[in-house]
C-alpha positions, 0 to 999 in steps of 0.5 A: 807398223809402217813399211819404214818400220817393218824393215826391222821385223821381216819375214814370216816364220823366219828370224825377224831382225831387230836393228842391232848394228847402227847408231849407238853402241848399245844397238851393236851389243850382242844379240839374243833370240826370242821366239813366240811359240804359237806363231813360230816367230823368232826375233833377234834383239839387242841384249843390252838394250832389251835388258836395260829396259826390262827387268824380266828379260834382264833376269832371264838373260843375265842370270843363271837360267837356261836362257842366259846360257843359250841366249834364247827365250821362248814366249808362249802365247798368253791371251791378252798379253803375249802375241806377235802384235804386242811383242812387235809393238814392244820392239817398236817402242824399244828401238824407235820410242813410238807406239803405232798399230796398223789397225783402224777400229777404235775398239781394236786399238784400245784392246791393242793398247791394253794388251801392250800394257799388260805385256809391259807389266809382265816384262817389268818395263816401267818406262812404257806405262805413262806413254801407253796411258797418254796415247790411250787418253788421246784415243779415247778423247778422239773416240768418245763412244767406243763399244765394250772392248772385253779388255783385260785392263782389270788384270793390271796392278791397282793404280796402274795409269792405264786402269785409271785412264779407262776409269776416268773415261767412264766417269761422265757417262756413269754420272749422266746416263745409264748406258755409258762407255765400258758399261759392260766392264763396270758391271762384270769386273769388280776391280773395274767398278772399284776404279770407276767409283774411286775416280767418281769420288775424286771428281765429286770432291770438287762438285759445285752446286748452283741454281739457274731459272729455278733449276738446281744443278752441280758442276764438276771437272771431268777427269779425262779432258778437264772440262766442266760438266753439268750433272743432276739437273732437276726442277724444285 
């Protein structure tokens, strides 16, 4: 998060203020507090804004649960889902409608995107799915050969946009070489392998066969960047 954005989230274990009093009435609504247990962080967030975007927090703060009475929620750390990083990225999107991580390694950025997607899925923030998928696609196109990310994307619902982007990013390597990106995930996680095979099947539906200088080949449209790819080259 940039220094300009960090003014919204300041102070280690102290209460970390999200903007609650500027621009629109919804930002000036009553606020609720959210704590992350493991790091002893506490955030003050606009209740109306939070509940409008998240059915999870809406049920929590507007229902008959104790959080609704106390206006305080405690989130325990869930590996690969709830962390200071994923929650602050969610707040950044909630208030600024942008997602940016202050990390440079592509593998770490991919992992952070997947963690945020899982947090948004847990909190039923449906508006974030397409945005995260688009940014993840740009990241994968800019970094064509990331190492295995040990991702938790396989825990997302089937046909989730992030799962499909990761599977689409694997198609070219799967068809053209043995050591493709995310090969570890494809081998270790059945659901990832299923996603990959579905994307391969969709790509091969448009397969066009040809011959050039006595060599047969097939071309298909890559599902990630829509460029034409050549596969299965062999001599007769």
